[in-house]
N, C-alpha and C positions, 0 to 999 in steps of 0.2 A: 506628337510632333511639335517641336518648339519653333519651327519656321515662323509661323504667324505671330506667336507670342513675342519672339525676338524682334520682328520687323515693326509691329505696332508700337512696341516700347521704344525702339529707336526713333520712330517718327514723332511720337508724343514728346519725347525729350527735346526734339528739335523745334517743336511748335508751341511750347509752353507760352501762355499769354495770348494766343490767338483765339478767335471765336471758336466755340466747340464744333460747329458744323464744318468749319474750314479744317480744323484739326482732324476731324473724322474722315473727311474726303482725302486729305493728304496722306493719312495713315493707310487708307484703302489703296491709293495709287502706289504708295511705297511697297505695300505687300505684293500687289500684282506685278510690279516691275522687277521684284527681286526674289520672290519665293521660288523654290524648286519646282520645275515642271518636268514632265516625262510623257512619253507616248508608249502605251503597252501593246505587246503582241500584234494581233491583227485588228485592233480596234479602229473604227472609222469615225467615231465621235470622240473628240478629245477634250481634256480639261480635268485637272486634278486639284485637290484642296489640301493635300499634305505632302510631305517629302517622299513618301513611299506608300504603296497600296495598303500596307498593314496598319497605318497610323491615322490618327484623328487630331485636328488642331485644337489648341486651347484658346480661351477667351478671358484673359486675366482682367480685362476692363470691366467685366460683369461682376466677378466675385473671385476672391483669392482663398477664403477660409476653407471651403469644402475641397477646393482643388489641391491646396497644400496638404490637407489631411489625407486625402486619398492617395496622392503621390508618395506621401511618407509611409503609408501603410500598404493597402492591397496592390497598388500600382508601382511600388518601389522598384521592382525588377525591370520595368519598362524603360528606365533611363540608366545609362552608365554613370560613372563618377563625374565626368565632364558635363553630362546632361543635367545631373542634379545640381551642380554648381551654377550652371546657366539658369536653370529653372528657379533657383533661389533668388538670383539677382532680378529676374523678371517679377517674381512675387513681391520682393522688397519694394520695387518701384510702385506697384499698383496697390499695395496693402491699404493705404489711406486714400487712394484716388478712385478705386473701383466703385461701381454703382452700389454694390452691396454695402460697402462701408458708408457711403453717403446716405443710403436709405436707413440703415440701422441707427445712424446718429440721431435721427428724428423720430424713431418709433418708440413709444412709451415702454418702459421696462415691463409693465404688466401684460403687454401683448407679445413680447418677444418669444415666450415659450410656446405660443400657438402657431408660430410660423412654419416650423418644421413638420415632417410627416407625423400625423397624429392617429394613424391607424385607418384613416379614410382617404385623406387627400392632403395637399400641401398648399401653402400660401406664400411661397417664396420664389415665385417664377422669375423674378428679375435676376436671380442668380443663374438661371439657365438659358434664357433667351430674351429677345427684344421685341416680342409681339408677332403679329400675323398679318402683315400688309399683303394685299393682293395686287400683283403687278399688272400693268397694261402691256401684255406680251404682244398684242396686235400692233400697238404703236411702235414698239421696238423693232418688230419684224418689217414693218412697212416704211418707217423713217430711217432706221439705223441710228446708231449713237451719234454719228456725225450730224444727222438731221436734228437730233435733240440738242446737241451742242450749239448748233446754229440758232435754234429757237431761244436757248438760254442766253446766248451772246446778244441777240437782238433785244430781248427783254431787259437784259442788264443795261444796255445803252439807254433804253427808255426810262428805267428807274433812276439811273444816274442823272439824266436830264431833268427828271421831275424833282430831284433833290435840289438841283441848282436853281430851278425856277420857282419852287414853292417850299417854304420852310415848314409848313404844317405837316404833321405826321412823319417827320424826318426819321425818327427812331425806327418806325416800322419799315420804312423804305431802306434804311441802312441794313436792317436784318434781311430784307429781300435780296440785297446785293450779296450778302454773305452766302445765302442759300444758293443763288444762281452761280456764284463763283464755285461753290462746292459741287454743283451739278456738272460744271465744265471739267473740273479737276477729276472727279470720279469717272465720268464717261471716258475721258482721255486715258485714264489709267486702265480701264477695261479694254480699250482699243489696243493699247500696248501689250496687254496680257495675251490677246488673241494673236497679235503679230509675232510674239515670242514663239507661240506654237507653230505658226507658219514657217518661221526660220528653222525651228527644230525639225519639222517634218521634211523640209528641203535638205537639210544636212543629213538626216537619216536616209533619205532617198539616194543620195550620192554614194552612200556606203552599202546600200541594199543590193544583194545579189539576186534575189528572187524578183523576176520582172513584174509579176502580178502585184506583189506587195509594194514595189517601187511606184507603180501607178497609183495605188491606194494612198501612199504617202504624199505624192504630188497633188492628188485631189484634196487631201487634208490641208496641204499648204495653201492651195488656191482658195479653199473655203474660208480658212482662218484669216487670210489676207483681206477677204471681203467682209465677213460678218464677225462680230456684230456692228462693225463700223458703218457699213452701208446696208441698204435693204436686201433681204434675201431674194435670190432669183430662182432657186431650185428647192425641192424638198430637203435634200441633204443639207443645204445651207440653212434652211429654216430650222431644222432640227439642231444643227450645230449652234446657231444663234440662240435658240431657246435654251440649250444646255449651258452656254456661257452665262446667259442672263440669270438663270436659276442658280447656277453654281456660285457666282459672285455675290448675288444679293441675299441668298438664303443660307449659305454655308461659310463663305470667306469673309464677307463684310460684317455679317451679323448672323448669329445662330437663330433661325426662325423656323416655325413649323408650317405645315399646310402648303397649298399650291394655288388653288383658285383659278385654274386655266381650263377652258373648254377645248381640250386638246384636238378633238376631231374638227372643230370649227376653225381653229387656227391653222391646222396643217393641210386640210383638204384642198384649198385652192392651189397650193404648191404641188401637191400630188396630182391633181387633175390636169394642171398645165403640163407637168413633166410627162404624164401618160399620153396626153393628146399629141405632144411634140416628139414622142418616141424616145424619151430619155430614160424612162424607168418602166419596170414591170411591177405588178402587184407583189411578186415574190421579193424583188429588190427593196421595195418600200417596207415590206414586212421585216426584212433583215435590219434595216436602218432603225425601225422602232425598237427592235430587240436590243440594238446597241444602246439606245437610251435607257431601256429597262435595266440593262447591265450596269450602266453608270449610276442609276438611282440606287441599285442594290448595294453599291460600294459605300454609300453614305452612312454616317453615324455621328455620334456626338458624345463629348465628355460632359456628363451631367451629375447632379447630386445623387446621393444614395436614395433619397426620398423619391425622386422621379423614377429611378431604376426599380424601386420597390412597388410603386403604384402603376407603372406603365410598362409596355412591352419592350424592354431593352432599350436600345438607342435609336429606335425608329424616329424619323422626322415627319411622319404622317403626311406623306406626299400623295395627294389624291387627284387623279386625272379625271375630269368630268367629260362624259360623252352623252350624246342623245339630246333630248329636250326639244324645245320649239324656238322659233324666231320671234321677233317683236309683233308679228301678225298672228301668232299662234299656230304656225305651220310646222310640221315635222322637219327637223334639220339633220336627221341621221343620214349618213352617206357611206361610201365604200371605205373611207378611212376609219370610221367608227368600227366597222367589221375587222379591219386590219389590226386595230388596237386590241380587240378581244382575242384575235388569233395569236398575236404576239404574246399575250398573257397566258394563253393555253400552252403555248410552246415553252415559255420561260418559267412560269409559275414562281416569280420572284416575290419575296415576302413584302417588300416595302412599296412596290408599285401598286398602290390601291386604286381602284376605279369606282367612280360614282356614276351610275347610269340613271339619267333623267327619263322616267317613264311617263307616257301619256297615251290616251286611247288610240291615237292615230299613228303610233310609232311603227316603224318597219318591223313586221313580225319576224323576219329572218334574224334580225339583230337580237330579239328576245330569245330565240332558240339558241343562238350562239352564247348569249349571256348565261343561259341555263347550263350549257356545256361547260362553261368556265366555272360556274358554281359547283358543278358535279366533281371537279378536280379536288375539291376540299381546300383550295387555297384561301378561301374566305372573302372573296369579292367576285363580282361587283356588289357594292351596296346599291340599293334601288330606292330612288326618291320619286315621289309622285307629283308631277307638275300640276295635275288637276286639283290637288289639295294645297300645294305650296304657293302657287302663283296667286290664287284668290286671297289667300292669307296675307301675302305681301301687299297686294293691291288694297286690302282693307286697312292697312297701316300706312297708306300714303305713298307707297313706292309706285313709280310709273310703270306702265306695261312694257315700254321699251327697255327700261332697266331690268 
């Protein structure tokens, strides 16, 4: 899909000379405000990353060499003549500006031959992704992006005032203003993205003849009008907010791997509240998790031949952590932990990996469910031992709370 490549190129051409972090934020906002969006079939969690379900976006700002080579050879038939012409224009712009070009310019010639796949592994990861940041999903769910924008605006006022009153450290504080401006731009772009889905769902509801689907579309519209702009109020909204956050930060803005979320801990409070107030049943919650599993399974990435050779296809290593203990060492498994495993038994999706944090006082029923999931042969959950890992981390200076 050339949507993202086209839009990031348009934005960078318009922002040349601006600070890199501002350029990056404006590019993200431009992509989110203009990329193709759609809502499929009976899905109730929405948000896409390419112009159609069969396609994957490109990241020309990372590297152009392998991308150009693969599109010229084994992927040639995936673009028509107009697509190839547009692709070539995108590549021409980024050829000398991409990260790969800038890195290779400073690497000694004697090391360059060791960067590509050497039969064991690769040393050219900057061509494929931008690292593995762990996001604070709890903060996003509880504050909403509008709350984060407000924090950034307040902090921006403080930093600007400090620049006016004290000339010491002015360069660092100017850099802080750039970062805070970028936070505001990016968050507002993400809010616009969600609102676009809200409008699309309402437009589709007006044309929908099936009354049940019409209600689902109106619910989607209501959810996307609220999240991720404002704090989530229901489990459905929390899952939709999570998906938008994941989708934008780990696929659209930058190609990154991993996940780093204790999914049962994040979602259980919303499930518990919905259940207590009669808004949801366990079966309905299970179905919503299955919609997330389906969205995760749709993901993929355009990467180098070396990564394809050394790794399992185009998976992005999304691992949902469940179980474990709290800061006082008490078991935190809950009904939503069990729902997550049940959804995995039902769906058996390849990419939705689960990490189960085991400890001696864990709920035994959850262990039995985990064994049932392992018996399917899908390959997860992976099991990690809190009794070994937590003391190890403590011995290296990590606090018990962390």
